[in-house]
C-alpha positions in Angstrom: -34.1 32.3 9.6 -36.8 30.2 7.9 -36.9 26.6 8.4 -36.0 24.5 5.2 -38.8 22.3 4.1 -38.4 18.5 5.0 -38.4 17.5 1.4 -35.0 19.5 0.8 -33.5 17.9 4.0 -34.4 14.4 2.6 -33.0 15.3 -0.9 -29.8 16.5 0.7 -29.5 13.3 2.8 -30.0 11.2 -0.2 -27.5 13.0 -2.4 -24.9 12.5 0.4 -25.7 8.8 0.8 -25.4 8.3 -3.1 -22.2 10.3 -3.1 -20.7 8.1 -0.4 -21.7 5.1 -2.6 -20.1 6.4 -5.6 -16.9 7.3 -3.8 -16.8 3.7 -2.6 -17.0 2.3 -6.0 -14.3 4.5 -7.6 -10.8 3.0 -7.6 -8.7 4.3 -4.7 -5.2 5.7 -5.6 -2.6 3.2 -4.9 0.2 3.9 -2.5 3.3 4.9 -4.2 5.9 3.9 -1.6 5.7 1.7 1.5 7.6 1.9 4.7 9.7 -1.0 5.9 7.0 -1.9 8.4 4.2 -2.0 5.7 6.6 -3.8 3.4 7.6 -6.4 6.0 3.9 -7.3 6.6 3.1 -7.4 2.8 6.1 -9.9 2.3 5.9 -11.8 5.6 9.4 -11.0 6.3 11.3 -9.6 9.5 11.6 -5.8 9.3 15.2 -6.3 10.4 16.1 -8.4 7.3 14.5 -5.8 5.0 16.3 -3.0 6.7 19.6 -4.7 6.6 19.5 -6.0 3.0 18.0 -2.5 1.7 20.9 -0.8 3.5 23.5 -3.2 2.0 21.9 -2.8 -1.5 21.1 -6.6 -1.8 17.5 -5.7 -2.5 15.8 -2.8 -4.4 14.6 0.2 -2.3 14.4 4.0 -2.5 16.2 6.3 -0.2 14.4 9.4 1.1 16.8 11.2 3.3 17.6 8.8 6.0 14.6 6.6 5.3 14.2 3.6 3.0 10.9 3.2 1.1 9.7 0.4 -1.2 7.8 0.7 -4.4 5.3 -1.8 -5.6 7.8 -2.9 -8.2 10.6 -3.2 -5.5 8.2 -5.6 -3.5 7.5 -7.7 -6.5 11.2 -8.1 -7.4 12.0 -9.0 -3.7 9.2 -11.4 -3.7 10.3 -12.9 -7.3 13.8 -13.1 -6.0 12.9 -15.0 -2.9 10.9 -17.4 -4.8 13.7 -18.1 -7.1 16.1 -18.5 -4.3 13.7 -21.0 -2.7 13.6 -23.0 -6.1 17.4 -23.1 -6.2 17.7 -24.2 -2.8 15.3 -27.0 -3.2 17.3 -28.3 -6.2 20.5 -28.8 -3.7 
């Protein structure tokens, strides 16, 4: 098998480098649903609190089989509700 000229190898490397740069600049798809563990980290709340309140229906979540997942809208609603509750408690 004949050896490829060095110039072609250089061009292939440059194309791969540029392709990686372009991929890094493109917006990445946002995750649709988050696990309780991920949601707890994002909201700075205990996993047990999220699990319990989602199970009771006190906070929004989606059930997938036996698992609970949180959408971005769910996380925003939970966060807004907690902020509102803090403001109400400050007024007492």
